[in-house]
Residue frames relative to the residue before (quaternion, step in Angstrom):
aa qw qx qy qz dx dy dz
M 1.0000 0.0000 0.0000 0.0000 0.00 0.00 0.00
P 0.5238 -0.6631 0.4395 0.3046 3.61 -0.99 0.80
T 0.5015 -0.6467 0.4705 0.3301 3.49 -1.11 0.57
L 0.7001 -0.5073 0.3133 0.3928 3.53 -1.22 0.51
Y 0.6963 0.4837 -0.2605 0.4619 3.63 1.00 -0.66
N 0.6162 0.4792 -0.3669 0.5060 3.45 1.30 -0.20
V 0.6331 0.5344 -0.3349 0.4489 3.61 0.99 -0.52
I 0.7707 0.2448 -0.1238 0.5752 3.53 0.92 -0.93
R 0.2324 -0.8263 0.4924 0.1438 3.60 -0.24 1.19
R 0.7444 -0.2917 0.1942 0.5684 3.55 0.89 -1.01
P 0.5270 -0.5943 0.4691 0.3860 3.67 -1.11 0.42
L 0.3545 -0.6996 0.5752 0.2326 3.65 -1.17 0.63
I 0.0267 -0.7885 0.6142 -0.0184 3.49 -0.59 1.21
T 0.2591 0.7154 -0.5886 0.2732 3.54 0.10 1.40
E 0.6721 -0.4823 0.3582 0.4330 3.62 -1.26 0.29
K 0.6813 0.4613 -0.3472 0.4501 3.61 0.86 -0.59
A 0.6574 0.4925 -0.3281 0.4664 3.56 0.96 -0.66
L 0.5962 0.5293 -0.3463 0.4944 3.70 1.14 -0.62
N 0.6729 0.4919 -0.3060 0.4600 3.65 0.95 -0.86
T 0.5993 0.5469 -0.3287 0.4834 3.59 1.13 -0.77
R 0.6619 0.5319 -0.3088 0.4284 3.60 0.96 -0.87
E 0.6855 0.4943 -0.2539 0.4703 3.47 1.08 -0.98
V 0.7351 0.4458 -0.2276 0.4573 3.56 0.81 -1.04
E 0.8234 0.2737 -0.0807 0.4906 3.56 0.78 -1.09
G 0.4214 -0.6872 0.4915 0.3295 3.61 1.22 -0.31
S 0.5449 0.6241 -0.4153 0.3757 3.68 1.01 0.34
L 0.2631 -0.7039 0.6310 0.1927 3.61 -1.24 0.59
V 0.2575 -0.7913 0.5443 0.1067 3.46 -1.17 0.72
F 0.0811 -0.8090 0.5812 -0.0337 3.66 -0.61 1.15
E 0.2872 -0.6399 0.6543 0.2827 3.48 -1.32 0.47
V 0.1008 -0.7992 0.5925 -0.0096 3.48 -0.88 1.13
A 0.6904 -0.4267 0.4029 0.4230 3.54 -1.49 0.35
A 0.5899 -0.6072 0.4460 0.2905 3.52 -1.15 0.95
S 0.7694 0.3399 -0.2066 0.4998 3.57 0.96 -0.81
A 0.4001 0.7219 -0.4813 0.2949 3.65 1.19 0.30
T 0.2712 -0.7284 0.5943 0.2065 3.61 -1.02 0.63
K 0.6828 -0.4770 0.3455 0.4323 3.46 -1.42 0.33
T 0.6043 0.5463 -0.3444 0.4667 3.68 1.00 -0.82
E 0.6666 0.5344 -0.2984 0.4255 3.60 0.70 -0.83
V 0.6446 0.5380 -0.2357 0.4895 3.45 1.15 -1.15
K 0.6846 0.4830 -0.2915 0.4616 3.62 0.95 -1.00
Q 0.6826 0.4648 -0.3236 0.4618 3.64 0.90 -0.84
A 0.6373 0.5628 -0.3202 0.4179 3.57 1.06 -0.62
V 0.6368 0.5017 -0.2747 0.5170 3.50 1.10 -1.02
E 0.6916 0.4871 -0.3102 0.4339 3.58 0.65 -1.02
T 0.6363 0.5530 -0.2708 0.4648 3.69 1.08 -0.80
L 0.7603 0.4078 -0.2016 0.4637 3.47 0.72 -1.28
F 0.8198 0.2803 -0.1587 0.4735 3.64 0.80 -0.61
N 0.4012 -0.7630 0.4301 0.2681 3.54 1.35 0.01
V 0.5372 0.5967 -0.3970 0.4447 3.57 0.93 0.87
K 0.4592 -0.6667 0.5152 0.2814 3.69 -1.32 0.28
V 0.2773 -0.7574 0.5735 0.1432 3.48 -0.95 0.96
E 0.3229 -0.7321 0.5753 0.1693 3.52 -1.01 0.95
S 0.7767 -0.2421 0.1502 0.5618 3.60 0.73 -0.92
I 0.2529 -0.7452 0.6099 0.0935 3.52 -1.31 0.56
R 0.1266 -0.7244 0.6768 0.0349 3.52 -1.22 0.97
T 0.0475 -0.7925 0.6051 0.0598 3.68 -0.96 0.70
S 0.0860 -0.7620 0.6415 0.0211 3.47 -1.23 0.62
T 0.2906 -0.7423 0.5749 0.1843 3.51 -1.15 0.70
V 0.2356 -0.8133 0.5184 0.1197 3.51 -0.58 1.09
A 0.4373 -0.7072 0.4942 0.2540 3.67 -0.73 0.80
G 0.4223 -0.7008 0.4894 0.3017 3.58 -0.91 0.72
K 0.5391 -0.6486 0.4741 0.2531 3.52 -1.19 0.91
E 0.4460 -0.6381 0.5465 0.3085 3.60 -1.17 0.40
R 0.0592 -0.8049 0.5901 0.0197 3.54 -0.85 0.91
K 0.1483 -0.7893 0.5909 0.0769 3.60 -0.93 0.77
R 0.0144 -0.7469 0.6640 0.0319 3.42 -1.21 0.77
G 0.7827 -0.0641 -0.0093 0.6190 3.67 -0.15 1.31
R 0.7818 -0.2931 0.2079 0.5096 3.55 -0.83 -0.96
Y 0.6237 0.5513 -0.3687 0.4136 3.52 1.17 0.05
A 0.1763 -0.7819 0.5971 0.0308 3.54 -0.91 0.93
G 0.1279 0.7748 -0.6161 0.0617 3.44 -1.32 0.64
Y 0.3926 -0.7129 0.5158 0.2674 3.66 -1.16 0.06
L 0.4539 -0.6076 0.5722 0.3120 3.57 -1.20 0.68
P 0.6128 -0.5673 0.4190 0.3566 3.59 -1.24 0.48
D 0.5128 -0.6112 0.5042 0.3306 3.55 -1.21 0.51
W 0.1023 -0.8107 0.5758 0.0282 3.60 -0.94 0.70
K 0.3257 -0.7804 0.5028 0.1790 3.51 -1.30 0.27
K 0.0671 -0.8342 0.5383 0.0994 3.48 -0.87 0.69
A 0.2695 -0.7821 0.5523 0.1033 3.57 -1.18 0.49
Y 0.1914 -0.7595 0.6112 0.1133 3.45 -1.01 1.08
V 0.1117 -0.8273 0.5505 -0.0002 3.53 -0.41 1.26
R 0.1717 -0.7857 0.5884 0.0834 3.59 -0.66 1.14
L 0.3284 -0.7288 0.5764 0.1698 3.58 -0.78 0.92
K 0.5738 -0.5718 0.4758 0.3427 3.49 -1.32 0.69
A 0.6012 -0.5728 0.4105 0.3768 3.60 -1.19 0.55
G 0.7591 0.3437 -0.2768 0.4786 3.53 -0.92 0.81
E 0.5494 0.6276 -0.3834 0.3965 3.66 1.27 -0.32
K 0.3823 -0.7022 0.5394 0.2643 3.61 -0.97 0.75
V 0.5247 -0.6407 0.4883 0.2753 3.43 -1.24 0.93
P 0.5335 -0.6208 0.4509 0.3559 3.59 -0.88 0.72
D 0.6247 -0.6164 0.3212 0.3559 3.52 -1.08 0.79
F 0.5788 0.5831 -0.3729 0.4312 3.71 1.02 -0.46
A 0.7572 0.3729 -0.2197 0.4892 3.47 0.90 -0.87
A 0.6436 0.5024 -0.3872 0.4283 3.72 1.05 -0.26
E 0.6067 0.5887 -0.3327 0.4180 3.62 1.14 -0.29
I 0.6313 0.5682 -0.3056 0.4302 3.59 1.23 -0.63
């Protein structure tokens, strides 16, 4: 089984992610491409000491990048929308933003 820090790569702090947190009460994380919803749930509950209500995942296609006449693609990556149960405190990193 992968470690908790291999499952959750980093929190996504973008305008869309912040809007999702305010409107839906969901946190957004970049997760490992092979991570399942169960692994993400266990990792979030263990790392932040909160209870998770639901998780939605999506795979984001890598963008094309060009450097001069050479072109290539960034790798695909996966993100998870984690909704906390009602009454749960938002982790400190997300509350200060």
